[in-house]
N, C-alpha and C positions, 0 to 999 in steps of 0.2 A: 504494500500500500504506500503510495507516495506521501511524502511529508507535506504539511501545509506550506512550507517555504518553497518547495519544488513546484507545487501547484500555483502559488502566487507568482513565482518567477516565470512559469510557462504562460500564464495569463498576461503578464506585463510584456513579455517578449512578443507574444502574438499580437497584442494591441499595437506595439511599436511597428511591427511588420505590416499590419493592416493599415495603420495611419500613413506609413510611408507609401504604400500602394495607392491609397486614396489621393495623396498629394501628387505622385508621379504618374499614376494611371497604368493601364496595361491590361492584359488578359488574366484569366483565372490561373493559367500556368505561371505567370509572372507573380501573382499574389502568393501562390504556394512557394515560389522561390524566395520571395521576400520574407515570408514567415519562417522558412527554414534558416535563412541567413541570420535573421534576428535571433532565433534560438541559439544558434552556434555562437554568434557574437556575444550574446548575453551571458552565456556560460563561460566563454573565454574571458570576457571582461570581469566577471565575478572572481574567477580564479586568479587573474592578474591582480585584482584588488586585494585578495587574501595574501598572495605571495609578497606583494610590496607593502602591505599593511595600510592600504588606503581606507580610512574610516569615515569618509564624508558620506553623509546620507545613508546610514545603515538602517535597514528594517529587519530587526531581529538579527539573524546571522547572514542575511542577504546584503551584499555590498552593492546597493542600488546605483550609486553614482558611477562606479567603474563598470558595472554590468550594462547600464544604459549607454555609456560611451562606447563600449565594445559592440553593442548591437547597432548603434548608429554608424560606427566605422565599418562594420560588416555590410550593412545595408548600402552605404555609399559605394563600397568596393564592388558589390554585386551589381549595382545599378550601372556603374562605369563599365564593368566588364560586359554586361548584357547590351549596353548601348553601343560599345565598340564592336560587338559581334554583329548586331543588326545593321550597323552602318557599313560593315565590310562586305555585306551581301550584295 
């Protein structure tokens, strides 16, 4: 059974991915890509925050600030890569 922190993190990461899709637009496939990238970036950002001891905006054990920055960085990277791929066609 997933912990409440994991469920909260998945909801926040999904909301970030969906909001990014709402702003940038695209197909259902692109929405799934953004949500996946947001989950990965959120998790990596959290672990980087734990590793470096970043304690800004903690929610329980969740390093929300570093996790959100990781998700945003992953979303921008995926958007740039997907945009470069579509313009190369």
